[in-house]
All heavy atoms as an XYZ file, in Angstrom:
911
protein
N     -21.945     32.971    -22.813
C     -21.252     33.223    -24.060
C     -20.062     32.270    -24.139
O     -19.352     32.087    -23.180
C     -20.779     34.675    -24.087
C     -20.185     35.044    -25.382
S     -20.060     36.825    -25.645
C     -21.674     37.380    -25.256
N     -19.839     31.695    -25.275
C     -18.767     30.722    -25.431
C     -17.585     31.346    -26.134
O     -17.672     32.436    -26.690
C     -19.256     29.513    -26.259
O     -19.524     29.958    -27.593
C     -20.501     28.891    -25.650
N     -16.488     30.611    -26.138
C     -15.288     31.075    -26.822
C     -15.521     31.136    -28.327
O     -14.794     31.816    -29.034
C     -14.113     30.161    -26.496
N     -16.556     30.425    -28.822
C     -16.863     30.424    -30.250
C     -17.552     31.704    -30.693
O     -17.662     31.974    -31.873
C     -17.815     29.274    -30.600
C     -17.302     27.913    -30.176
O     -16.161     27.832    -29.717
O     -18.060     26.949    -30.306
N     -18.057     32.485    -29.738
C     -18.793     33.698    -30.069
C     -17.847     34.676    -30.752
O     -16.761     34.948    -30.257
C     -19.375     34.343    -28.792
O     -20.143     33.356    -28.117
C     -20.233     35.521    -29.127
N     -18.277     35.221    -31.900
C     -17.406     36.173    -32.608
C     -17.041     37.361    -31.720
O     -17.853     37.822    -30.917
C     -18.269     36.621    -33.793
C     -19.289     35.546    -33.976
C     -19.524     34.975    -32.605
N     -15.833     37.851    -31.893
C     -15.325     38.961    -31.083
C     -16.249     40.165    -31.152
O     -16.530     40.792    -30.130
C     -13.915     39.354    -31.539
C     -13.262     40.508    -30.790
C     -13.137     40.189    -29.308
C     -11.902     40.821    -31.381
N     -16.768     40.485    -32.328
C     -17.657     41.635    -32.470
C     -18.860     41.534    -31.560
O     -19.281     42.517    -30.961
N     -19.428     40.345    -31.427
C     -20.583     40.150    -30.552
C     -20.196     40.369    -29.102
O     -20.966     40.920    -28.330
C     -21.179     38.756    -30.726
C     -21.863     38.592    -32.066
O     -22.103     39.562    -32.787
N     -22.159     37.359    -32.417
N     -19.022     39.902    -28.711
C     -18.582     40.090    -27.327
C     -18.331     41.554    -27.031
O     -18.644     42.031    -25.944
C     -17.328     39.266    -27.045
C     -17.637     37.784    -26.913
C     -16.434     37.017    -26.509
N     -15.777     36.594    -27.733
C     -14.567     36.057    -27.801
N     -13.860     35.891    -26.718
N     -14.056     35.700    -28.942
N     -17.776     42.284    -27.980
C     -17.491     43.699    -27.760
C     -18.764     44.522    -27.683
O     -18.795     45.573    -27.042
C     -16.572     44.237    -28.862
C     -15.156     43.664    -28.862
C     -14.368     44.213    -30.046
C     -14.434     43.953    -27.563
N     -19.831     44.052    -28.310
C     -21.120     44.739    -28.250
C     -21.911     44.379    -27.000
O     -22.903     45.020    -26.698
C     -21.970     44.398    -29.482
C     -21.393     44.985    -30.752
O     -20.620     45.961    -30.670
O     -21.706     44.458    -31.836
N     -21.474     43.361    -26.283
C     -22.191     42.852    -25.109
C     -21.813     43.667    -23.881
O     -20.670     43.662    -23.445
C     -21.838     41.375    -24.910
C     -22.565     40.723    -23.760
O     -23.290     41.417    -23.013
O     -22.392     39.501    -23.597
N     -22.806     44.370    -23.299
C     -22.578     45.197    -22.112
C     -22.124     44.385    -20.901
O     -21.549     44.938    -19.973
C     -23.871     45.930    -21.738
C     -23.808     47.403    -22.040
O     -22.841     47.864    -22.653
O     -24.755     48.102    -21.634
N     -22.418     43.084    -20.910
C     -22.090     42.241    -19.765
C     -20.803     41.441    -19.951
O     -20.401     40.703    -19.059
C     -23.249     41.280    -19.463
C     -24.487     42.041    -19.029
O     -24.350     42.996    -18.239
O     -25.584     41.689    -19.490
N     -20.153     41.579    -21.108
C     -18.913     40.843    -21.350
C     -17.786     41.455    -20.520
O     -17.531     42.654    -20.581
C     -18.551     40.867    -22.839
C     -17.296     40.080    -23.123
C     -17.307     38.693    -23.052
C     -16.111     40.719    -23.439
C     -16.156     37.964    -23.299
C     -14.957     39.998    -23.678
C     -14.987     38.621    -23.612
O     -13.836     37.906    -23.848
N     -17.106     40.656    -19.708
C     -16.045     41.179    -18.817
C     -14.746     41.459    -19.577
O     -13.786     40.699    -19.517
C     -15.878     40.048    -17.796
C     -16.235     38.809    -18.563
C     -17.324     39.220    -19.516
N     -14.708     42.577    -20.256
C     -13.600     42.895    -21.151
C     -12.461     43.673    -20.501
O     -11.385     43.761    -21.069
C     -14.129     43.690    -22.351
N     -12.680     44.244    -19.316
C     -11.703     45.180    -18.756
C     -11.030     44.626    -17.506
O     -11.695     44.174    -16.586
C     -12.385     46.512    -18.412
C     -13.067     47.115    -19.614
C     -14.428     46.924    -19.827
C     -12.341     47.837    -20.551
C     -15.055     47.457    -20.944
C     -12.961     48.366    -21.673
C     -14.313     48.170    -21.865
O     -14.925     48.688    -22.976
N      -9.718     44.711    -17.485
C      -8.964     44.316    -16.300
C      -9.186     45.364    -15.211
O      -9.654     46.479    -15.485
C      -7.458     44.259    -16.596
O      -7.016     45.584    -16.951
C      -7.125     43.278    -17.706
N      -8.820     45.026    -13.999
C      -8.983     45.965    -12.902
C      -8.188     47.250    -13.164
O      -8.703     48.352    -12.959
C      -8.546     45.358    -11.575
C      -8.636     46.365    -10.444
S      -8.153     45.709     -8.871
C      -9.713     45.041     -8.362
N      -6.961     47.113    -13.612
C      -6.133     48.286    -13.878
C      -6.731     49.184    -14.940
O      -6.782     50.405    -14.790
N      -7.219     48.582    -16.021
C      -7.820     49.352    -17.108
C      -9.136     49.995    -16.640
O      -9.413     51.152    -16.955
C      -8.063     48.451    -18.317
C      -8.682     49.161    -19.489
C      -7.701     50.156    -20.128
N      -8.348     50.796    -21.252
C      -8.410     52.109    -21.445
N      -7.813     52.916    -20.597
N      -9.025     52.607    -22.472
N      -9.930     49.251    -15.887
C     -11.189     49.783    -15.375
C     -10.930     50.986    -14.463
O     -11.589     52.022    -14.584
C     -11.956     48.694    -14.627
N      -9.974     50.855    -13.561
C      -9.637     51.955    -12.650
C      -9.154     53.168    -13.433
O      -9.552     54.306    -13.146
C      -8.586     51.500    -11.643
N      -8.341     52.928    -14.448
C      -7.832     54.019    -15.283
C      -8.986     54.731    -16.001
O      -9.054     55.952    -16.028
C      -6.847     53.451    -16.302
C      -6.264     54.457    -17.253
C      -5.366     53.789    -18.285
O      -4.563     52.914    -17.915
O      -5.491     54.148    -19.465
N      -9.903     53.952    -16.563
C     -11.030     54.538    -17.284
C     -11.921     55.367    -16.368
O     -12.472     56.382    -16.789
C     -11.862     53.426    -17.948
C     -11.154     52.761    -19.111
S     -12.032     51.296    -19.714
C     -13.489     52.042    -20.416
N     -12.062     54.941    -15.123
C     -12.908     55.642    -14.159
C     -12.176     56.765    -13.431
O     -12.791     57.543    -12.709
C     -13.460     54.656    -13.125
C     -14.397     53.586    -13.663
C     -14.716     52.572    -12.586
C     -15.672     54.216    -14.207
N     -10.855     56.815    -13.601
C     -10.075     57.823    -12.895
C     -10.024     57.564    -11.407
O     -10.060     58.494    -10.598
N      -9.969     56.295    -11.044
C      -9.950     55.917     -9.635
C      -8.841     54.902     -9.400
O      -7.962     54.744    -10.226
C     -11.345     55.379     -9.230
O     -11.388     55.226     -7.826
C     -11.686     54.084     -9.921
N      -8.881     54.237     -8.277
C      -7.847     53.262     -7.933
C      -8.433     51.844     -7.909
O      -9.650     51.679     -7.728
C      -7.265     53.552     -6.539
O      -8.323     53.396     -5.578
C      -6.697     54.958     -6.454
N      -7.588     50.846     -8.048
C      -8.066     49.471     -7.877
C      -8.694     49.257     -6.497
O      -9.656     48.500     -6.369
C      -6.802     48.628     -8.067
C      -5.953     49.438     -9.003
C      -6.193     50.871     -8.548
N      -8.189     49.949     -5.487
C      -8.752     49.810     -4.136
C     -10.217     50.250     -4.112
O     -11.039     49.653     -3.417
C      -7.938     50.620     -3.133
N     -10.554     51.294     -4.864
C     -11.945     51.740     -4.935
C     -12.812     50.646     -5.550
O     -13.899     50.344     -5.053
C     -12.057     53.036     -5.751
C     -13.462     53.550     -5.873
C     -14.078     54.207     -4.816
C     -14.181     53.376     -7.051
C     -15.382     54.677     -4.924
C     -15.478     53.836     -7.160
C     -16.081     54.490     -6.096
N     -12.336     50.026     -6.620
C     -13.095     48.943     -7.251
C     -13.246     47.756     -6.305
O     -14.312     47.144     -6.237
C     -12.425     48.513     -8.558
C     -12.500     49.539     -9.689
C     -11.652     49.077    -10.868
C     -13.931     49.773    -10.115
N     -12.194     47.454     -5.561
C     -12.297     46.361     -4.581
C     -13.332     46.703     -3.510
O     -14.114     45.852     -3.087
C     -10.929     46.075     -3.940
C     -10.021     45.239     -4.831
C      -8.801     44.733     -4.071
N      -7.897     45.808     -3.681
C      -6.946     46.325     -4.450
N      -6.744     45.849     -5.665
N      -6.180     47.292     -4.009
N     -13.357     47.979     -3.088
C     -14.332     48.413     -2.076
C     -15.761     48.263     -2.597
O     -16.660     47.870     -1.855
C     -14.064     49.856     -1.657
N     -15.972     48.549     -3.874
C     -17.301     48.365     -4.463
C     -17.687     46.889     -4.473
O     -18.849     46.545     -4.268
C     -17.358     48.934     -5.882
C     -17.171     50.441     -6.030
C     -17.283     50.836     -7.492
C     -18.149     51.217     -5.169
N     -16.698     46.040     -4.699
C     -16.948     44.603     -4.639
C     -17.274     44.148     -3.227
O     -18.188     43.353     -3.019
N     -16.546     44.669     -2.244
C     -16.799     44.322     -0.838
C     -18.177     44.801     -0.397
O     -18.840     44.154      0.411
C     -15.713     44.910      0.058
C     -14.367     44.229     -0.121
C     -13.220     44.987      0.528
O     -13.475     45.943      1.298
O     -12.066     44.623      0.256
N     -18.620     45.940     -0.952
C     -19.951     46.467     -0.639
C     -21.034     45.764     -1.467
O     -22.208     46.085     -1.343
C     -19.983     47.973     -0.901
N     -20.628     44.846     -2.308
C     -21.523     44.047     -3.159
C     -22.284     44.867     -4.187
O     -23.386     44.506     -4.592
C     -22.477     43.209     -2.320
C     -21.753     42.209     -1.459
C     -22.728     41.416     -0.632
N     -21.981     40.527      0.250
C     -22.099     39.209      0.234
N     -22.910     38.629     -0.606
N     -21.399     38.483      1.067
N     -21.690     45.984     -4.594
C     -22.303     46.767     -5.658
C     -22.042     46.094     -7.002
O     -22.943     45.965     -7.821
C     -21.772     48.200     -5.668
C     -22.335     49.078     -6.780
C     -23.849     49.242     -6.631
C     -21.661     50.435     -6.792
N     -20.812     45.704     -7.219
C     -20.450     44.982     -8.440
C     -19.626     43.766     -8.050
O     -18.864     43.807     -7.092
C     -19.668     45.872     -9.445
C     -18.425     46.484     -8.801
C     -20.559     46.947    -10.035
C     -17.566     47.276     -9.757
N     -19.808     42.713     -8.799
C     -19.032     41.491     -8.576
C     -18.321     41.167     -9.881
O     -18.951     40.663    -10.824
C     -19.942     40.319     -8.169
O     -20.675     40.690     -7.004
C     -19.124     39.066     -7.885
N     -17.041     41.487     -9.955
C     -16.337     41.222    -11.203
C     -16.222     39.722    -11.449
O     -16.188     38.933    -10.502
C     -14.956     41.849    -10.976
C     -14.797     41.871     -9.495
C     -16.178     42.034     -8.927
N     -16.200     39.372    -12.716
C     -15.924     37.984    -13.061
C     -14.426     37.777    -12.929
O     -13.652     38.729    -12.863
C     -16.418     37.687    -14.468
C     -17.938     37.740    -14.603
C     -18.342     37.635    -16.056
C     -18.580     36.616    -13.799
N     -14.008     36.534    -12.898
C     -12.581     36.232    -12.764
C     -12.084     35.536    -14.023
O     -12.758     34.668    -14.574
C     -12.341     35.325    -11.554
C     -12.722     35.930    -10.215
C     -11.697     36.908     -9.744
N     -12.047     37.459     -8.438
C     -11.159     37.877     -7.573
N      -9.869     37.823     -7.865
N     -11.539     38.383     -6.432
N     -10.896     35.922    -14.455
C     -10.265     35.244    -15.583
C      -9.783     33.878    -15.110
O      -9.826     33.576    -13.908
C      -9.083     36.073    -16.093
O      -8.047     36.078    -15.116
N      -9.330     33.053    -16.038
C      -8.817     31.733    -15.661
C      -7.664     31.853    -14.675
O      -7.473     30.995    -13.835
C      -8.403     30.948    -16.906
C      -9.590     30.495    -17.729
C      -9.180     29.674    -18.930
O      -8.042     29.149    -18.953
O     -10.010     29.550    -19.847
N      -6.926     32.953    -14.750
C      -5.820     33.189    -13.837
C      -6.243     33.820    -12.514
O      -5.410     34.090    -11.660
N      -7.542     34.076    -12.355
C      -8.043     34.626    -11.104
C      -8.094     36.144    -11.053
O      -8.417     36.723    -10.022
N      -7.803     36.795    -12.173
C      -7.810     38.265    -12.201
C      -9.232     38.792    -12.394
O     -10.023     38.217    -13.123
C      -6.912     38.786    -13.324
C      -5.490     38.354    -13.171
N      -4.642     38.926    -12.257
C      -4.781     37.388    -13.807
C      -3.456     38.336    -12.334
N      -3.516     37.395    -13.263
N      -9.519     39.912    -11.735
C     -10.853     40.523    -11.855
C     -11.028     41.105    -13.252
O     -10.133     41.750    -13.789
C     -11.010     41.641    -10.818
C     -11.116     41.159     -9.397
C     -11.133     42.376     -8.450
N     -11.260     41.983     -7.073
C     -10.229     41.723     -6.264
N      -8.982     41.831     -6.711
N     -10.431     41.372     -5.005
N     -12.233     40.909    -13.791
C     -12.612     41.459    -15.092
C     -13.954     42.148    -14.963
O     -14.870     41.626    -14.342
C     -12.729     40.349    -16.150
C     -11.463     39.606    -16.429
C     -10.582     40.444    -17.290
N      -9.375     39.690    -17.622
C      -8.529     40.063    -18.542
N      -8.749     41.164    -19.209
N      -7.467     39.359    -18.779
N     -14.072     43.333    -15.566
C     -15.270     44.153    -15.442
C     -15.929     44.358    -16.809
O     -15.256     44.488    -17.826
C     -14.920     45.520    -14.855
C     -14.365     45.427    -13.463
C     -13.009     45.269    -13.240
C     -15.204     45.474    -12.357
C     -12.494     45.154    -11.955
C     -14.705     45.371    -11.067
C     -13.350     45.211    -10.884
O     -12.844     45.098     -9.602
N     -17.246     44.446    -16.786
C     -18.014     44.707    -18.002
C     -18.300     46.207    -18.114
O     -18.127     46.959    -17.150
C     -19.334     43.943    -17.959
O     -20.174     44.485    -16.946
N     -18.788     46.614    -19.280
C     -19.168     48.026    -19.456
C     -20.294     48.396    -18.510
O     -20.308     49.496    -17.955
C     -19.582     48.295    -20.904
C     -18.404     48.286    -21.856
C     -18.789     48.729    -23.218
N     -19.915     47.947    -23.731
C     -20.240     47.857    -24.995
N     -19.570     48.510    -25.900
N     -21.268     47.134    -25.379
N     -21.241     47.488    -18.325
C     -22.342     47.742    -17.387
C     -21.783     48.000    -15.984
O     -22.175     48.954    -15.314
C     -23.316     46.562    -17.380
C     -24.365     46.667    -16.300
C     -25.440     47.541    -16.425
C     -24.265     45.912    -15.139
C     -26.391     47.654    -15.429
C     -25.216     46.015    -14.132
C     -26.268     46.896    -14.287
O     -27.203     47.009    -13.292
N     -20.865     47.161    -15.531
C     -20.278     47.336    -14.202
C     -19.507     48.649    -14.110
O     -19.528     49.300    -13.064
C     -19.363     46.159    -13.868
C     -20.128     44.878    -13.622
C     -19.210     43.692    -13.466
O     -18.194     43.573    -14.155
N     -19.575     42.790    -12.565
N     -18.856     49.041    -15.186
C     -18.122     50.309    -15.163
C     -19.074     51.493    -15.052
O     -18.775     52.472    -14.361
C     -17.237     50.452    -16.404
C     -16.077     49.463    -16.503
C     -15.231     49.770    -17.735
C     -15.223     49.465    -15.254
N     -20.239     51.417    -15.698
C     -21.225     52.503    -15.556
C     -21.721     52.592    -14.115
O     -21.864     53.679    -13.560
C     -22.407     52.287    -16.517
C     -22.096     52.679    -17.950
C     -23.351     52.815    -18.784
N     -24.171     51.609    -18.817
C     -23.979     50.592    -19.655
N     -22.986     50.627    -20.526
N     -24.781     49.551    -19.632
N     -21.967     51.439    -13.503
C     -22.415     51.401    -12.108
C     -21.323     51.989    -11.204
O     -21.600     52.801    -10.321
C     -22.746     49.946    -11.695
C     -23.937     49.411    -12.489
C     -22.958     49.825    -10.196
C     -25.259     50.022    -12.146
N     -20.077     51.575    -11.433
C     -18.959     52.072    -10.620
C     -18.767     53.571    -10.814
O     -18.469     54.292     -9.850
C     -17.677     51.316    -10.984
N     -18.958     54.060    -12.037
C     -18.810     55.492    -12.305
C     -19.861     56.289    -11.538
O     -19.560     57.359    -10.992
C     -18.922     55.771    -13.809
N     -21.086     55.768    -11.477
C     -22.146     56.461    -10.722
C     -21.803     56.495     -9.229
O     -21.960     57.527     -8.574
C     -23.495     55.776    -10.961
C     -24.628     56.370    -10.162
C     -24.921     57.817    -10.540
N     -26.006     58.327     -9.708
C     -25.988     59.489     -9.072
N     -24.961     60.310     -9.204
N     -27.004     59.859     -8.319
N     -21.300     55.384     -8.712
C     -20.901     55.346     -7.298
C     -19.780     56.346     -7.048
O     -19.775     57.057     -6.037
C     -20.467     53.937     -6.911
N     -18.847     56.418     -7.967
C     -17.736     57.367     -7.799
C     -18.241     58.805     -7.767
O     -17.767     59.621     -6.973
C     -16.718     57.197     -8.914
C     -15.625     58.245     -8.773
C     -14.347     57.938     -9.428
N     -13.444     59.022     -9.053
C     -12.819     59.785     -9.921
N     -12.937     59.587    -11.196
N     -12.028     60.746     -9.497
N     -19.214     59.133     -8.633
C     -19.790     60.490     -8.617
C     -20.316     60.832     -7.230
O     -20.076     61.934     -6.726
C     -20.960     60.589     -9.605
C     -20.587     60.614    -11.054
C     -21.834     60.581    -11.950
O     -22.953     60.898    -11.456
O     -21.691     60.237    -13.123
N     -21.042     59.893     -6.645
C     -21.624     60.131     -5.323
C     -20.550     60.261     -4.246
O     -20.620     61.143     -3.394
C     -22.603     59.007     -4.976
C     -23.873     58.965     -5.826
C     -24.621     57.660     -5.614
C     -24.763     60.157     -5.531
N     -19.552     59.393     -4.298
C     -18.460     59.432     -3.318
C     -17.685     60.743     -3.458
O     -17.330     61.374     -2.461
C     -17.543     58.200     -3.463
C     -16.268     58.351     -2.654
C     -18.299     56.932     -3.046
N     -17.465     61.171     -4.696
C     -16.750     62.430     -4.928
C     -17.510     63.630     -4.356
O     -16.915     64.649     -4.034
C     -16.497     62.654     -6.420
C     -15.401     61.756     -6.975
O     -14.713     61.070     -6.178
O     -15.247     61.713     -8.214
N     -18.834     63.494     -4.228
C     -19.656     64.571     -3.663
C     -19.780     64.452     -2.148
O     -20.524     65.199     -1.524
C     -21.047     64.561     -4.293
C     -21.030     64.964     -5.754
C     -22.423     64.895     -6.352
C     -22.384     65.271     -7.815
N     -23.707     65.136     -8.442
N     -19.078     63.481     -1.562
C     -19.062     63.369     -0.108
C     -19.943     62.281      0.481
O     -20.029     62.143      1.700
N     -20.601     61.496     -0.357
C     -21.443     60.405      0.133
C     -20.561     59.247      0.585
O     -19.669     58.846     -0.160
C     -22.398     59.924     -0.989
O     -23.116     61.038     -1.497
C     -23.357     58.859     -0.491
N     -20.773     58.714      1.771
C     -20.000     57.536      2.195
C     -20.192     56.389      1.203
O     -21.271     56.239      0.618
C     -20.589     57.178      3.562
C     -21.243     58.441      4.041
C     -21.713     59.148      2.804
N     -19.161     55.595      1.007
C     -19.200     54.566     -0.031
C     -20.353     53.580      0.166
O     -21.005     53.190     -0.804
C     -17.839     53.836     -0.168
C     -17.816     53.025     -1.465
C     -17.553     52.973      1.035
C     -16.440     52.594     -1.906
N     -20.651     53.190      1.404
C     -21.753     52.254      1.642
C     -23.079     52.860      1.202
O     -23.915     52.200      0.588
C     -21.824     51.844      3.116
C     -20.601     51.104      3.613
C     -19.439     52.032      3.974
O     -19.654     53.268      4.097
O     -18.320     51.525      4.119
N     -23.287     54.147      1.532
C     -24.514     54.838      1.138
C     -24.567     55.015     -0.379
O     -25.623     54.842     -0.997
C     -24.614     56.191      1.831
N     -23.442     55.344     -0.974
C     -23.388     55.499     -2.436
C     -23.776     54.195     -3.122
O     -24.544     54.199     -4.084
C     -21.991     55.944     -2.868
N     -23.273     53.083     -2.610
C     -23.598     51.778     -3.195
C     -25.089     51.497     -3.074
O     -25.722     51.022     -4.024
C     -22.780     50.678     -2.547
S     -21.022     50.753     -2.980
N     -25.670     51.807     -1.930
C     -27.106     51.570     -1.735
C     -27.930     52.442     -2.676
O     -28.913     51.992     -3.267
C     -27.492     51.847     -0.272
C     -28.904     51.506      0.029
C     -29.131     49.999     -0.022
N     -30.539     49.726      0.208
C     -31.247     48.840     -0.474
N     -30.680     48.121     -1.407
N     -32.498     48.645     -0.218
N     -27.533     53.693     -2.840
C     -28.230     54.605     -3.751
C     -28.183     54.068     -5.176
O     -29.197     54.038     -5.880
C     -27.628     56.026     -3.673
C     -27.981     56.667     -2.331
C     -28.097     56.896     -4.839
C     -27.192     57.934     -2.015
N     -27.008     53.632     -5.597
C     -26.856     53.125     -6.962
C     -27.698     51.868     -7.170
O     -28.344     51.705     -8.210
C     -25.364     52.874     -7.291
C     -25.209     52.163     -8.622
C     -24.604     54.191     -7.294
N     -27.727     50.993     -6.181
C     -28.558     49.783     -6.276
C     -30.023     50.165     -6.420
O     -30.742     49.630     -7.281
C     -28.334     48.870     -5.048
C     -26.949     48.222     -5.126
C     -29.430     47.809     -4.954
C     -26.508     47.554     -3.834
N     -30.487     51.108     -5.614
C     -31.882     51.539     -5.685
C     -32.192     52.218     -7.022
O     -33.261     51.997     -7.603
C     -32.218     52.461     -4.516
C     -32.254     51.774     -3.149
C     -32.354     52.813     -2.037
C     -33.403     50.775     -3.071
N     -31.261     53.034     -7.516
C     -31.463     53.669     -8.820
C     -31.578     52.620     -9.923
O     -32.429     52.717    -10.805
C     -30.305     54.621     -9.140
C     -30.289     55.891     -8.349
C     -29.049     56.738     -8.597
O     -28.027     56.229     -9.124
O     -29.094     57.925     -8.235
N     -30.730     51.608     -9.849
C     -30.737     50.540    -10.847
C     -32.044     49.747    -10.774
O     -32.640     49.420    -11.802
C     -29.525     49.629    -10.633
C     -29.205     48.790    -11.844
O     -29.147     49.343    -12.963
O     -28.999     47.570    -11.678
N     -32.513     49.465     -9.564
C     -33.775     48.742     -9.402
C     -34.950     49.566     -9.923
O     -35.857     49.027    -10.566
C     -33.999     48.382     -7.930
C     -33.071     47.295     -7.434
C     -33.173     47.080     -5.936
O     -33.663     47.924     -5.190
N     -32.695     45.936     -5.480
N     -34.929     50.860     -9.660
C     -35.989     51.737    -10.143
C     -36.006     51.768    -11.670
O     -37.067     51.664    -12.298
C     -35.815     53.153     -9.589
C     -36.809     54.195    -10.096
C     -38.246     53.800     -9.754
C     -36.463     55.563     -9.530
N     -34.840     51.889    -12.278
C     -34.750     51.903    -13.738
C     -35.310     50.613    -14.339
O     -36.055     50.640    -15.312
C     -33.298     52.111    -14.160
C     -33.107     52.252    -15.648
C     -31.649     52.488    -16.020
O     -31.002     53.340    -15.391
O     -31.170     51.801    -16.936
N     -34.979     49.481    -13.732
C     -35.479     48.187    -14.213
C     -36.996     48.107    -14.044
O     -37.707     47.646    -14.945
C     -34.796     47.038    -13.472
C     -35.283     45.656    -13.864
C     -34.968     45.249    -15.294
O     -34.241     45.967    -16.006
O     -35.463     44.193    -15.716
N     -37.520     48.560    -12.915
C     -38.968     48.548    -12.685
C     -39.678     49.444    -13.701
O     -40.741     49.077    -14.216
C     -39.276     48.997    -11.257
N     -39.098     50.588    -14.008
C     -39.697     51.480    -14.992
C     -39.685     50.857    -16.385
O     -40.649     50.992    -17.146
C     -38.979     52.829    -14.997
C     -39.264     53.643    -13.757
C     -38.417     54.892    -13.650
O     -37.293     54.945    -14.133
N     -38.958     55.908    -12.990
N     -38.617     50.132    -16.704
C     -38.531     49.452    -18.000
C     -39.617     48.378    -18.103
O     -40.311     48.272    -19.110
C     -37.144     48.825    -18.188
C     -36.943     48.219    -19.585
C     -35.732     47.313    -19.650
N     -35.841     46.154    -18.782
C     -36.626     45.092    -19.016
N     -37.400     45.047    -20.074
N     -36.659     44.075    -18.178
N     -39.781     47.596    -17.036
C     -40.799     46.545    -17.014
C     -42.197     47.163    -17.115
O     -43.044     46.680    -17.868
C     -40.653     45.679    -15.749
C     -39.371     44.850    -15.831
C     -41.874     44.783    -15.548
C     -38.979     44.181    -14.528
N     -42.432     48.247    -16.381
C     -43.717     48.931    -16.412
C     -44.025     49.436    -17.821
O     -45.152     49.297    -18.316
C     -43.724     50.073    -15.397
C     -45.107     50.600    -15.118
O     -46.099     49.992    -15.469
N     -45.149     51.751    -14.467
N     -43.032     50.009    -18.477
C     -43.226     50.502    -19.844
C     -43.563     49.348    -20.786
O     -44.408     49.493    -21.684
C     -41.976     51.240    -20.322
N     -42.936     48.201    -20.582
C     -43.226     47.025    -21.409
C     -44.663     46.555    -21.179
O     -45.379     46.236    -22.129
C     -42.240     45.898    -21.094
C     -42.492     44.611    -21.860
C     -42.352     44.719    -23.369
O     -41.708     45.669    -23.865
O     -42.902     43.853    -24.077
N     -45.108     46.524    -19.930
C     -46.502     46.161    -19.631
C     -47.468     47.132    -20.302
O     -48.477     46.734    -20.861
C     -46.754     46.125    -18.127
C     -46.185     44.924    -17.422
C     -45.685     45.037    -16.135
C     -46.130     43.669    -18.026
C     -45.159     43.938    -15.457
C     -45.600     42.571    -17.367
C     -45.120     42.709    -16.087
O     -44.601     41.629    -15.439
N     -47.159     48.411    -20.219
C     -48.024     49.413    -20.843
C     -48.068     49.236    -22.356
O     -49.126     49.368    -22.972
C     -47.536     50.818    -20.504
C     -47.876     51.259    -19.125
C     -47.599     52.744    -18.971
N     -47.824     53.136    -17.602
C     -47.030     53.936    -16.919
N     -45.959     54.436    -17.484
N     -47.303     54.249    -15.677
N     -46.912     48.947    -22.935
C     -46.852     48.729    -24.386
C     -47.726     47.546    -24.771
O     -48.507     47.613    -25.707
C     -45.409     48.495    -24.832
C     -45.257     48.400    -26.356
C     -43.877     47.955    -26.776
N     -43.573     46.601    -26.368
C     -44.058     45.487    -26.940
N     -44.900     45.580    -27.943
N     -43.717     44.294    -26.507
N     -47.623     46.468    -24.008
C     -48.432     45.274    -24.293
C     -49.913     45.573    -24.092
O     -50.740     45.115    -24.867
C     -48.012     44.114    -23.404
C     -46.687     43.535    -23.798
C     -46.341     42.362    -22.934
N     -45.004     41.875    -23.223
C     -44.397     40.963    -22.512
N     -44.992     40.410    -21.462
N     -43.190     40.579    -22.830
N     -50.245     46.304    -23.044
C     -51.639     46.631    -22.770
C     -52.223     47.482    -23.894
O     -53.404     47.354    -24.222
C     -51.763     47.356    -21.433
N     -51.408     48.319    -24.497
C     -51.862     49.150    -25.604
C     -52.185     48.344    -26.846
O     -52.905     48.811    -27.723
N     -51.676     47.109    -26.938
C     -51.939     46.253    -28.088
C     -53.151     45.353    -27.879
O     -53.516     44.598    -28.759
C     -50.704     45.385    -28.389
C     -49.605     46.154    -29.023
N     -48.672     46.847    -28.273
C     -49.261     46.369    -30.311
C     -47.817     47.441    -29.086
N     -48.151     47.162    -30.327
N     -53.768     45.414    -26.718
C     -54.948     44.587    -26.464
C     -56.155     45.153    -27.208
O     -56.289     46.358    -27.381
C     -55.265     44.528    -24.961
C     -54.239     43.748    -24.171
C     -54.583     43.657    -22.687
O     -55.626     44.208    -22.288
O     -53.805     43.043    -21.963
N     -57.053     44.267    -27.602
C     -58.293     44.701    -28.257
C     -59.331     44.985    -27.177
O     -59.105     44.747    -25.992
C     -58.805     43.604    -29.207
O     -59.108     42.438    -28.426
C     -57.785     43.287    -30.275
N     -60.486     45.450    -27.580
C     -61.533     45.802    -26.618
C     -62.040     44.613    -25.824
O     -62.530     44.786    -24.723
C     -62.691     46.508    -27.344
C     -62.303     47.830    -27.891
N     -61.946     48.888    -27.094
C     -62.168     48.265    -29.166
C     -61.630     49.934    -27.846
N     -61.748     49.585    -29.106
N     -61.957     43.398    -26.371
C     -62.442     42.238    -25.614
C     -61.362     41.672    -24.692
O     -61.553     40.651    -24.069
C     -62.976     41.152    -26.551
C     -61.892     40.553    -27.445
O     -60.703     40.947    -27.315
O     -62.222     39.685    -28.268
N     -60.212     42.350    -24.608
C     -59.158     41.925    -23.699
C     -58.152     40.969    -24.315
O     -57.145     40.632    -23.700
N     -58.395     40.531    -25.540
C     -57.438     39.616    -26.166
C     -56.335     40.408    -26.857
O     -56.494     41.585    -27.171
C     -58.144     38.709    -27.181
O     -58.653     39.498    -28.235
N     -55.241     39.753    -27.052
C     -54.116     40.372    -27.728
C     -54.187     39.997    -29.193
O     -54.365     38.818    -29.520
C     -52.774     39.896    -27.118
C     -51.607     40.469    -27.885
C     -52.700     40.290    -25.652
N     -54.126     40.971    -30.098
C     -54.215     40.663    -31.531
C     -53.177     39.614    -31.926
O     -52.037     39.645    -31.471
C     -53.914     41.997    -32.214
C     -54.196     43.035    -31.182
C     -53.919     42.381    -29.855
N     -53.602     38.677    -32.738
C     -52.694     37.646    -33.234
C     -52.489     36.499    -32.293
O     -51.733     35.594    -32.556
N     -53.141     36.512    -31.103
C     -52.934     35.439    -30.143
C     -54.048     34.398    -30.206
O     -54.048     33.453    -29.445
C     -52.835     35.983    -28.705
O     -54.071     36.562    -28.318
N     -55.021     34.585    -31.053
C     -56.140     33.659    -31.050
C     -56.354     33.097    -32.355
O     -56.463     32.235    -32.976
């Protein structure tokens, strides 16, 4: 995304790093140290501003919130990060599988896809 991209488009982008570490921690009800720990565990990798400050996207905040739920229930942070990674991978695999099924449902009886020939 470039600086020319309209602000509205950036605000709608789940991957746009709109939140500072302080704001992200405040929104999650946690500390900057917790966010740094998630980065050290490689659960989320914040982007850096030109000044070197960490910036988080909405997607990263959802991931961090899920990790926090697990940690709050007593799961060690390393295990919580692994669980969240596996949950995210499963969700992506299910999305891809659903897309394959959708495409397969559009095939004709001879195996061709309508409109492709």
